[in-house]
N, C-alpha and C positions, 0 to 999 in steps of 0.2 A: 599514586604520585609520591615522589620523594621531596617533601617540603620540610624545611627546618624552621621557617618563620610562618606561624599560623596565628594571626591576630585574633581569630575567633576563640582561642583558648581563654582569653581574658573576658569573654562575653558568655561563656557557656552556662553559667548559672547565676542566680541572684546574689549569692555570697561573693563570688568572684567579681561580679559587676560592682557591687558595693565597695569591695576592697580597693578596686582600681579606679573608682570614679574620680574624675579630675575636678569637678565642680559640685558643691553641695549647697543647696538653698538654706539659708539661716533665717528662720522666721523672726528672730530677735532683731533683725535689721529691716523689717518691713514696717511701713507706716500706713495706718488706716486714715483716709480722709473723711471728714464730716462736714455737713452744711448746717450752719446755725442761723436761725432767722428771728425776726421780731415776734412778739406775742407770747401767749401762754397756751399750754396744752396742745401744741402743734406738733404733729408727726405725720407728714405727708410723703408717701412714696413718690419718688421722682420719675416722671415719664421718661423712659429711655435708660434708666439706671435701676433695674430691678434689685430690690433688697437694700437700696440706699435711700435715705430720707432727708427732707428738710425738717429740722426740729428746732423748737424754741428751747431756751436755756434749761427750763425745768425738765423737759422731755429728754434733752441731750444728756443731762446729768444722769438720769436713770439708765439710758442706753450705755453710757460709758462705764457706769458701775457694773453693769452686766458684762460688758466687753473686757473689763479688767480681770474679771474672774476667768474669762477664756484665755487670757494671756496677752491681750492687746494693751500695751502701755506706751506706745509711740503713736501720737495722733497729729493730724494736721487739720486746722479749722479754716473754713471759708465762710464769709459772711453773705447773707441774703437779706436785702431790705428794700422797701419801697421809698425810703427817704434818700432821694437822689437830687443833686444839683450840679451846677457848672464846676464848682471847686471841690466836689467830693467831701464836703464838710462832715458828713456822717461817718467817714472812714476813721475819724479820730475822736469823735465826741463820746460822752459817757453812755449814750444810749446804744452805741454800736453793739450788736449782739455778740460779736466775737470777744470784745473786751469784757462784756458782762459774763460770758461763758468762762473765760479764762479765770476770772476772779473766783467764780463759784467752784470751778473744778479744782483750783489750787487749794481753796478753803476745805473742800471735802477730801481730796486725795493727795494733796501735798506732792512730795517728790516721788510718789509711786507712779506718777504720770508725767511723761515728757511731752510737753505741749509745743507744737509749732503752729504758726499762723501765717496765712497768705498775706503778703503786702502788695496790694495792687488796687487801682482805683476803679476798675471796670464795673464792679458791683455798686459803686457809689456815685459815679458821674451820670448826669442825665443824658449823655451821649453814648454810654456803654463802652467808651474807650478807656484804655489803661492809663492814660495821662489826661491832663486838663487841656481843653481845646480853646483856642482863640482864633477867630476868623477862619474856622475849619482847618486849622493847623495845630498839631500837638505842640505845646510849649514844654520842651524837654526839661529845662532847668527849673521852671516853676513846679512841674510835676515831681521832680526829685525832692524839692523842699517839702511838698505835701506828703510824699511817701516817707520821708525821714521823720516827720511828725507822727505819722501813723505808726511807724515802727517803734518810736519812743513810747507812745501810749500803750502799745501792746506789751513792751518790756516792763513798763510801770505796773501793768496789771498782773504780771507774773509769768509772761510768756518766756519759754526757754529758747525757742528758735524763731527768728523772723525770716520769712522766705519771700524776698522780692521777686515777683514774677512778671513785672511790667515791661521789662526790656528797654527802659530809658537809659541813655548813656550816663554814666557816672553815678548812678543811684546807689550802688553798693558802697562806694567811697563816702557819699553824703550820709548814708545811714550809719556807717561805721563811725564817722566823725561825730554825729549826733549822739550815738550811744556812748562813746567815750567821754564826750563833754559832760554828759549827765550821769556819769558813774555807773553805766551799765556795761562794764568792760567784759563781763562774762556771758553776755547774751550772744548766742550763736547766730551767724548769718548763713543761711542755706540759699545760695544764689541760684536762680533759674538762669544759668549761664548761657546755654544754647537752647533757647525756646523758639521752636520753629513755627511759622505760620502754617497751621495744619488743619486738614479736614477732619482730624480725629477728635476735635474738641466739642463737637455738636451737643452731645448729652450734657456735658458740663455747663455749657452756656445756657442751656435750658434750666439746669439745676440752680444756677446762681442768678438767673435772669440778667445776664451780662453781655448779651450779644450787642455789637455796635449797631446803633440805629441808622447810621449813615457811613458809607465807606467800609473799609476793612482794616486789618491790623498789619498789613504787609509793609507799612512804613516804619514799623519798629520791631515786629517779630521777624525772625530770620527766614530767608528764602530757602525753601527745601532743596533747591538745586546746589546749595553751597556747603562745602565741607571745610576748607581751610579757614574760612571766616570764623568758624567755631573756635579755632585756636587763638584768634585775636581776642574774642570775648573771654576765653579762659585766662589769657595773660592779664587782661584788664581786671577781671574779678579777683584773681589772686593778689594783684598789686594793691587793689582797693580794700582788701581785708576780709574777703569771704573765707569762711571756715569749711564749707562744704559747697561743691559745685554740682550743678544738675544739668541733665539732658532731658528734654521733653519735646515730643513723645519718646517712648522707649523702643517699641518693636521695629518701627521703620527707620530707626536711627542707631542701630547697633554699631555701625561703623564709627559714629561720632563718640559713642561711649568708649569704644576701643581706642580711639585716638586720645581721648582724655586720659585713659589709663596709662598710655605711653608718655604722657606729657605733664603729669602733675602727681605730686605726692599727697594732695588733699583727698579726703574721702569723696567718692563720686556717687551721686544719687541719680536715679532715673525715675521718671513718672510714667507708670503704666496707666495711660490716660483713659478717660471715659469711653471713647470710641473703641479702644482695644478691649476694654471690659465688656462692653455691650455686644461686640462682635462674637465673643465667646458665648455669652448668654443666648444670643440668637441661634447660633449653631447648635447649642445644646437643646434649645426649645424645639428645633426641627429634627432632633435625634440624629444629628450629623457629626456629633463629637461627644467624647466622654469628658465631662467638665473637669473632673479632678486631674486627669492626665494632661489635658490641654493647659490648664492653669499652671501646673507645676512645670510643664515643659517651657511655657512662655517665660515664667519668672526665672527659671534656671538659665535660659538663653540670655536674659538680661544680665544675670550675674556672671555668666561665662564671658560676656563681652567686656566686663570690667566694673560694673556697678556694685558697690558694697552696701548701698541703701536703696530700697525701692518703695515708692509710694504706690499703693495698689488698693483698689476697692475690693479685691478678692480676699483680703486677710481674714475677715470674719468667717467666711465660708471655709477657708483653709483650716482654721483652728476648730471650728464647730464640727467639722467632718473628719478631722485628723488626716487630711490629704498629705501633709508633709511627712507623715510617718508611714505612709503606704509603701 
């Protein structure tokens, strides 16, 4: 054959492939989630999230000390507690395990650790909903007030990034105004901008004991059939003062990540969620996939779509096994 254009030339060996790769996964832009709970000496592996634990502050501190040595210095904390009520008061009180954990982690590790914390009420309301409920209806504005107080308490404890994941209207602006008013101008807001009502959250809800007791979250999380609506959410969160915008979940929403990339100059985060993580683990358990190859492929796809920051439960495995260098 007389061919002048042969794309395979650029694929013929590993050095050529590496030289011409368009997308490279940067492990310094990955964030490891952790679940922190009440009590002492608690470290319980989470059913459905192999290798991920609910930990009390004392145990979490030891885990993060070890993880820092691996190279994990970006973390996101999620609270787990049995202290729940209608107004989610435990979300912002001194006994909140996340607030206690941030104080201890900052005391021990200082600026070696970038700490983010989830801002949502689902783990703290007795309904399991992300906002406060009155007469079986979510009160959006009252919820935003409580979320703002929660974000303030997290910032006061030393949190670097507050991450509202509740999808209440106006909550980013309310949080930004509260932080500014109380002189926390440098606290970052990583907004869950396009958080879809998804079936991929099951293992997380088990981990955080945060499944709604009645109804579902379709009244505030986004409809997975919608694409352009995400641009409305993006415009609002930018205007309200978000520093980083997020798409959640990641793998089934690569088109939304790509849309964000085309429509904002803000850093774009994506959450490689619990169901996506567990799906890989189950395939590997059944000898149907090579874990290292699949994990790097998935995270590279998320990066290729436009995300510069990825929250993923795979980070510890990646660093322990050197998958990113393979």
